[in-house]
N, C-alpha and C positions, 0 to 999 in steps of 0.2 A: 322584817320589813313590812311596809304597808302594801295593800293590794291596789291594783289599778282600777279604781272605780270613780264615781262622780264626786266622792268626798275626799279623795287623795289625788293630788295633781301637782305638777311642777311647771314653772316657767323656766326654760333653759335658754341661755345665751351661749352660742358657740363662737369661739374666737380662735385665732391662730396664736402662736407664741408671742406675737407682737401686740396682742390685745385688739386686733382688728376683727370686726364682725364678719362671719362667713355666711353669706346668703345662699339659699337654695341647697342647703345641706340636710341630708336625711338623718334623723335622730331616732334611735330605737330605745325605748325605755322598758325594762323588764322587771317583774317582781319575783318573789321567791316561789310563787305558785306556778311559774311557767307562763304567766300571761305577759303579753307584750303589746305595746302600742307604738305606732310610727307616725312621725310628722316631719314636715320640711320647714326649715327656718325661713323667715321673711327677709326683707332687705336689710333689716337691722340685726340679722343673725339670731332672731328670737323665734322660739316655737313653744306653744303651751300644750301640755299633755296631761290629761285629756283637755279638750278645748274649752277653757273658761278664762275669764279675765282675771289677771293677777299682776302685781307690780314687782314681784321679786325678780332678781337677776342672778340666776344660777349659771355658772360657767360650765359648759359641757366640754367634751373632748373632740379632737379633730377627727376621730374615727366614728363620730356620731353617737357615742354612748354617753350615759350619765353616770353609771357605776355607783348606785346608791350606797353600797356597802364599802366603797373605797374611802380613803382618808382625804381630808381637805387641808391644803397647805395654808400657812399664814398669809402668803401672798394672795392666794385665791380668795380667802375670807375677806381680806382687806378690799379686794376688787369689788366684791359683792356689796359691802356696806358703803363704799365710796359711790357706787352707782345709785344706790337707793337714796343716799343723802343728797347727792347732786341733783337728782330728779326732783326731790321734794323742795329743794332750794331754788331750782330753776337756773342752775349755773353749770359751767363746764368743770370737769375734773382737772385740778392743777395743784401743785404744791411741791415744795422741796422736802424730800424725805428726811435728810439729815442723819441717816444711819450709816455707819461705816461699811456695812455689807450690802447696801443698796446703791447701785450705780444709776445715774440718770438715763443710761441706755437700756436698763432692764424694762421689760414690757410692763411690769407692775409698778414702776417707780412713781408715776403720777398718782396712782391710786393710794399707795402708801403715804406719799407726801400730802395728799388731800386729807386723809384721816389724821395724820400727825398735825396738820395745820389747825384742825379743830379739836385736837387733844383727845380724839377717840382712841388712839393707840399711843402707847408710851415707849414700847420697846424694852430692852434689857439694860441693866445697870452698866454693862460694859460698852454701851453705845451701839449695839447691834439690834437688828430686827429679826434676823434668822428667818427669812422669807420661805425657805424650803422646808422648814420644820413643820410637822403636823400641828395644826391648831387644836388646842384642847377645848373641852366643853366649857370650862370656866373662862378661858380667853375669849371664846366666841360669845358667851353671855355678856362679858364685860363690853365687848364691841357693840353688842345689841343695845345694852342699857345706855352707854355713852352716846350712841347715835341719836338718841331722842332728846339730847340737850342736858344741861347741867342743873336746871332748876327743880327737876322732879326726881326721877328715878336715880340718877347718878348721885345727886346730893344725899339722897336717903341711903344709898349704898356706902358712901363715904362716912356718913354718920353711924352706920352699923359696923364700922371697922375697916372699910375699904376692901382692897383686893387681898385674898380671894373671897373670904367669908361674907363680907358685906354685900358683895355683888351676887353671891349665891342666894343669900337671904331675900334680896329684892327680886331676883329672878323667879324664885318659888312663890313669893307673895303675889306678884302681879301677872304671872303666867308666861314669862319669857321662856321658861323651861318646861312648859306644859307638853305632855306626851313624850318627853324625853326620858327614857328609862336608862339610868346610868348607875354603875356601882361606885364610880370615883370621878369627881368633877375634873380631875387632872388627866383623865384618859383622853386619847385623841378622839376628835369628833368625826363621825362618818359624814359623807355627803348627804345622806338621808336625814341625819340629825341636824345638819346645817340648814337644809331646806325647811325643816320643821321650826327651827328657831327663827328663821327669816319670816316664815308665815305667821308665827306667834307675834313677832315684833311689829309687823305692819298692821296687825289688828289690835294693838294696844294704843290707847289714846295718847297723843303727843302732848306733853306738858311744856308749853312755851318753847316751841321748837327754835324760834329765833334766838334764844339765849345761847345756842351752840356757838355763836360768834364770839362769846366772851367767857368761855369755859376757864375757870381758874381753880377748880377743886383740886386738892392735893391727893390724888389717888395714886396708888403705888404702881410700880412697873410690873410687867408680867412675870418677872423672875422672882418676885417675893411671895 
């Protein structure tokens, strides 16, 4: 894992299981060298550790930890990208997920529905989303690439064969996967790797972001 210094930092959003922000919550972030830093969430449930400006929305845990070596679920990953896209577009998160295993009462339903509305996620061929499954590196990279619209990176990924190899090629070419050391792109992504991919993505130039409203590319489902 990375050390806690001025070049390595996270923006953490702490929510309850219903997706509501938790204000005045103490968060402790630790690295593998035993260093730790503490902060308190603001009224929006957000704390930046170390204190620098950033736009990423990483969901923390109710016990105030970030758990960088822990896994990230598909629901959590969808929540992060939905927040990033909605902020960039200046709109609220809403949408009908349309997956057989996502109920409208699930805390993540609106976030999943929002990404599905813009075709950032496709789900599986059996009509499920599998929100509690660990998100894999390549699934996360696909979300990152699709979040920037269809006219640039996503179109190139489709031209290069689509999911998964086309997306992996584009991720390596443009830096979506920079600083992500993995042996297998289908392995579960850690929370630290997720944070790195988010950081990489927000620093990659957006190519015609508005085109995300009309995504039509025929990219494959996560199961293929």
